[in-house]
C-alpha positions as CSV (number, residue, x, y, z in Angstrom):
1,M,66.1,-28.0,-21.4
2,K,62.5,-26.9,-20.7
3,I,59.9,-29.6,-21.1
4,Q,56.2,-29.0,-21.0
5,L,53.5,-31.6,-20.7
6,I,50.2,-30.3,-21.9
7,T,47.5,-32.7,-20.8
8,V,43.8,-32.8,-21.1
9,G,42.2,-33.5,-17.7
10,K,43.6,-33.8,-14.2
11,L,45.0,-36.8,-12.3
12,K,42.4,-37.7,-9.7
13,E,43.7,-40.9,-8.2
14,K,46.3,-40.5,-5.4
15,Y,48.5,-43.4,-6.6
16,L,48.8,-41.8,-10.1
17,K,49.7,-38.4,-8.6
18,Q,52.4,-40.1,-6.5
19,A,53.9,-41.8,-9.5
20,C,53.8,-38.6,-11.4
21,D,55.4,-36.7,-8.5
22,E,58.2,-39.3,-8.2
23,Y,59.2,-38.9,-11.9
24,L,59.0,-35.1,-11.7
25,K,61.4,-35.3,-8.7
26,R,63.8,-37.6,-10.5
27,L,63.8,-35.2,-13.5
28,T,64.8,-32.1,-11.5
29,P,68.5,-32.5,-12.1
30,Y,68.0,-32.9,-15.9
31,A,65.4,-30.4,-17.0
32,K,62.7,-27.9,-16.0
33,V,59.5,-29.9,-16.4
34,E,56.1,-28.2,-16.2
35,I,52.7,-29.9,-16.4
36,V,49.8,-27.9,-17.8
37,E,46.4,-29.4,-17.3
38,V,43.7,-28.1,-19.6
39,N,40.0,-28.8,-18.8
40,E,38.5,-31.9,-20.3
41,E,35.1,-31.4,-22.0
42,K,32.3,-33.3,-20.4
43,A,29.9,-35.4,-22.5
44,Q,26.8,-37.5,-22.0
45,D,26.8,-41.1,-23.3
46,P,26.1,-41.9,-26.0
47,V,28.5,-39.4,-27.7
48,H,27.8,-38.8,-31.3
49,E,30.5,-38.3,-33.9
50,A,29.6,-34.6,-34.3
51,E,29.9,-34.1,-30.6
52,V,33.3,-35.8,-30.5
53,A,34.5,-33.4,-33.1
54,L,33.3,-30.5,-31.1
55,I,34.9,-31.8,-27.9
56,K,38.2,-32.3,-29.6
57,R,38.1,-28.8,-31.1
58,K,37.4,-27.2,-27.7
59,E,40.1,-29.2,-26.0
60,G,42.4,-28.4,-29.0
61,E,41.9,-24.7,-28.6
62,R,42.9,-25.0,-24.9
63,I,46.0,-27.0,-25.8
64,L,47.1,-24.5,-28.5
65,K,46.5,-21.6,-26.1
66,A,48.8,-23.2,-23.5
67,L,51.5,-23.9,-26.1
68,S,54.5,-21.6,-26.5
69,P,55.0,-20.7,-30.2
70,D,58.7,-21.5,-30.0
71,A,58.1,-25.1,-28.6
72,F,59.0,-28.2,-30.6
73,L,55.7,-30.0,-30.3
74,I,55.5,-33.8,-29.9
75,A,51.9,-35.1,-29.8
76,L,51.2,-38.5,-28.5
77,A,49.0,-40.3,-31.1
78,I,48.4,-43.9,-31.9
79,E,49.1,-43.2,-35.6
80,G,52.5,-41.6,-34.7
81,K,56.0,-43.0,-35.0
82,S,57.2,-45.6,-32.5
83,L,60.7,-45.1,-31.1
84,S,62.8,-47.3,-28.8
85,S,64.0,-45.7,-25.6
86,P,67.5,-45.1,-27.1
87,E,66.0,-43.5,-30.2
88,F,63.8,-41.3,-28.1
89,A,66.8,-40.2,-26.0
90,N,68.7,-39.5,-29.2
91,K,65.8,-37.3,-30.5
92,L,65.7,-35.3,-27.2
93,E,69.5,-34.9,-27.3
94,R,69.5,-33.7,-30.9
95,L,66.7,-31.2,-30.2
96,G,68.7,-29.7,-27.3
97,T,72.0,-29.7,-29.3
98,Y,70.4,-27.9,-32.3
99,G,68.6,-25.1,-30.5
100,Q,65.2,-26.7,-29.7
101,S,65.6,-26.5,-25.9
102,H,61.9,-26.0,-25.3
103,V,60.0,-29.3,-26.0
104,A,56.3,-29.6,-25.4
105,F,54.4,-32.9,-25.3
106,V,50.6,-33.1,-25.8
107,I,48.5,-35.9,-24.3
108,G,44.9,-35.7,-25.5
109,G,41.7,-36.5,-23.7
110,S,39.4,-39.5,-24.0
111,Y,38.5,-38.8,-27.6
112,G,42.0,-38.0,-28.9
113,I,43.7,-34.9,-30.1
114,A,42.1,-32.2,-32.4
115,P,43.3,-32.2,-36.0
116,E,44.6,-28.6,-35.5
117,V,46.9,-29.7,-32.8
118,L,48.1,-32.7,-34.8
119,K,48.8,-30.4,-37.7
120,R,50.9,-28.1,-35.5
121,A,52.9,-31.0,-34.1
122,D,56.5,-31.4,-35.2
123,L,56.4,-35.1,-34.4
124,L,53.6,-37.6,-33.7
125,L,54.8,-40.2,-31.2
126,S,53.1,-43.5,-30.5
127,F,53.8,-45.5,-27.4
128,S,51.7,-48.4,-28.8
129,A,49.0,-49.4,-31.2
130,M,47.0,-50.1,-28.0
131,T,44.8,-47.5,-26.4
132,F,45.7,-46.4,-22.8
133,P,44.0,-44.0,-20.4
134,H,45.5,-40.6,-20.8
135,Q,46.3,-40.5,-17.0
136,L,48.6,-43.6,-17.4
137,I,50.3,-42.2,-20.5
138,R,51.4,-39.2,-18.5
139,I,53.3,-41.5,-16.2
140,F,54.7,-43.6,-19.1
141,L,55.9,-40.4,-20.8
142,L,57.5,-39.0,-17.7
143,E,59.3,-42.3,-17.1
144,Q,60.6,-42.3,-20.7
145,I,61.8,-38.7,-20.5
146,Y,63.6,-39.6,-17.3
147,R,65.1,-42.7,-18.9
148,A,66.1,-40.6,-22.0
149,F,68.2,-38.3,-19.8
150,K,69.8,-41.2,-18.0
151,I,70.7,-42.7,-21.5
152,I,72.0,-39.3,-22.7
153,R,74.3,-38.9,-19.7
154,G,75.4,-42.5,-19.8
155,E,74.1,-43.1,-16.3
156,T,72.8,-46.5,-15.2
157,Y,69.1,-47.2,-15.0
158,H,67.2,-50.4,-14.6
159,K,66.3,-52.3,-17.8
């Protein structure tokens, strides 16, 4: 399976990079995982609603450009569907079984994901009704993908 994470912004903090690298290393036996970082738009505070829409549109264009047309797109969004870890594993397994071996995940920037990207998404996935920094969500997502493959293969993993 080929998994692509398209993220807005870069990881700057060393400890976040180390956590990300650890899960990428753990995922090596299960899937080819690629992280594509698109540039985050800069804004001056206070940011007005019209400016937020423009920022999301520009970031959305970059996301869609990085996205393969054949990818099954899962966008991380608060308004998305919540899945348990076993349900998420089942979803990934079914995608691979039924010919969707290229799965792309999108993690938006500080202001969320452009409507054009949400419209293109095959699934909106929510980790929580809470808001988290997009840098942390990247690590949460990698951990859940790793956990999913462990579940699919019936391998033990801490609970």
